[in-house]
N, C-alpha and C positions, 0 to 999 in steps of 0.2 A: 645567579648572583646578581645580575642586573636587576631582575624583578624584585629581589629582596631589598636591594639598595634603594630603588624607587618607592617601595613601600614605606621604608624607614624615612625617607626624606619627606613623603607625603604625610606621615603621622607627626613627624617633628614640626612641619609646616602648619599642620592643623592645630597642634598643641600651642604653638607660638601664637597663633592667630586667636585661639581661644582666650589665652591669658591676656593678650592685648585688649581683646574686646571686653574682658571682665574688668581690666583696669580702667577703660574708658567709661564703662557704666558705673563703676564704684570708684570716683576720684578720691584722692587723699583729702581728708577733711581736717579742719582746724579744731583744736581742743580749747584754746583760750585766746583773749586778745593779747597782743603783744605787750601792751603797756602794763599788764599784771606783773611781769618779770623786770621790765625796765624801771617802772615807776616814774616816768618823766612826762606823762600826759600825751605820749605819742600813740595815736590811734590809727594804725595801719593794718595791713593784712596779718592774720594770726600765723602762728608757727605751725607747720604740719607735724603730726604725731609719729609718722613713719613713712617708709617707702621713698620713691624718687621724689624729686622736686614737685612736680605736679603735671598732670595731663592738661591740655588745654581747657577741657570742660571743668576740671578740678580748679584751675587757675581762675577761670571766670566766676565759678561759684564762690571762691574765697574772696574775690573782690566784691561781688554782690553783697556778701555778708558784711564786709567792711564798710561799704558805702551806706547800707541800709542802717547799720548800727549807729554810725556817726550822724546821719541825717535824723534818726529818731532821737538820739541823745540831744541833739541841739533843739529839735522840736519841744522835747519835754522841758528842757532848761528855759526855753523862750516863754513857754505857756506858764510855768511856775513863777518866774520873775515878773511877767507882765501882769499876772493875777494879783500877786502880792503888791505890786505897785498901785494897781487900781484900788485895792481895798485900803492901802494906806492913804491915798488921797481922798477917798470918801470919808474916812474917819477924820482926817485933818479938816476938811470942810464942815462935817457935821459938828465936831466937838467945838469949832471955832464960831459956830452960829449962835448968836445971842438968844434967839427964840428957843433953841434946844436947852440951853443952860437955865433958862427961865421955867421950862415946862418939866424938866427932868425931876426936880425936887417933888413937884406935885404928883407926877406919875408914880414915884417911890412911895409917897405917903398913901396914895390910893391902893397900890398893889400890896405892899407888905405892912402897911400901917406905921411906918417909921418916918419921923419928920426929919428932914435934912435941912441943914443951913444953906440958904441959896447962895451966900457968898462963898461957902466951901466948894459947892458944886462948880461954880463958875471957875474957881481957881484950879480945881482938878481937870476940868475940861480944857482949859487953856494950857495947862502943863502937858496933858495927854496929846493935844494937837501939836505942840512943839516938839515933843519926844518923837512922835511918828514922823513928822516932817523931816527931823534931823536923821533918823534911821533911814528914810528913803533917799536923802541927799548923800548920806555917808556911803551906803552900799550901792549907789548909782543904778538902781533897779531898772529904770526904763532904758538907759543906754546899753547896759548889759543884755537886756532882752532884745534890743535891736542888733547887737553884735551876733547873738545866737541865730537870729533870723537870717542874716547874711551867710553865715557859715552853713545853715541848713540849705540854703539855696544853692551854694557851691557844691555840696555833697549830692544833692538831688540832680544837679545838672551833669555832674560827673557820672552818676548812675544812668542818666538817659544816654550819654555818650557811649558807655559801656554797653548797654542793651542794643544799641543801633550799630555796634561794632565800628564806631568811629574812633575809638581808642582801644589799644590793645591792653591786656592785663598788666603787662610791664609798664606801660605808660600810666596806667591807673595807680599802680604802686607808687610810681614817683610823684605823682600829684598827691596821693595820700600823705607821703613824707613831707611834701611842700606845705600842704595845708596845715600840718601839725605845728609849724612854726607860729601860726597865728592862734592857737589853742590856749585857753587858760588851763590850769591844772584841773585834772578830771575829777568829777564826783563819781568815784569808782564803782559804788553799788548801782547808781543809776546806769552807768555804762554797761555794766553786766547784765541788768535787766533788759536794756536795749539789745544786747548781743543775743540773749534768749529769744527775743521776739524775731530778730533777724534770721537766727538758725531755724525757727519755725516756718518763717516764710520761704526760705530757699530749699531746705531739707524735709520739711514736713514730719512725718512719723520717724524718720531717721535722724532727727536733730539731736544735738547735745544741749544740755541745759545745766546752768548753775542753779543749785538748790539754795535760793536766797531766803533768809528767814523773814518772819512776819516784820519784826522791828527794822530789819535791814531795808525792807520795802517801804515802811512807814516813814523812815527819816532819810531816805535816799537823796532828797534834794537838800538836806540841812548840813550834813558834814561830808567832807571829801573822802575820808577813811582810805588813804592810799594802800594800807597794808590789809584790808579786808579780803578774805579768802573764803570761797565756798566749795563744797564738793560737787564734781561734774558727774552727771548720769546721762544715760541714753546712748544713741549712736547705733 
């Protein structure tokens, strides 16, 4: 009986150890960003799909995904806004140049054989320069790009602290919620695309991915689309 009890205890311990090891190797993963359900622009760690709260490895992976997603989101917004601002300024200067307004009618006549009125061309160029300058000033493209640059830096610094184990996953979650107070409403499709990239970086072939449509990707920087939803595959 003593032998039987020892064997049973050994088997139970082995099974428990095996299950614990499997759980550690395959941590609970996230299916979607939390702000999909809340719709408040809060971009923190995603909700788990099942199982216990998380193992330590799973918690770190979840925080890595959140930090990478937010950093890439702000990088994308900064690049888009800064590029748009530069092109607007280029056309404002070019359309306001007197030499261009004098040369444009001649170029059009040589190219397509249609003779334009010089006065009309000057009026159109002047109006176009004023409209573009007004758009740039109204949407505040340059300052918004700088704001995204600062937020990107904060998320990359948080990611570095997490990798160096200077901050625990719990502390990172708190900071993610704190940073959300400074966020503008999210461009949801862009955020989901960045989440896909972060999943690829952290999980590789075991990643989860939103199947974003072609037009969703094409206009992801144009409209916020807070209700946009796509099917998840992989895992």
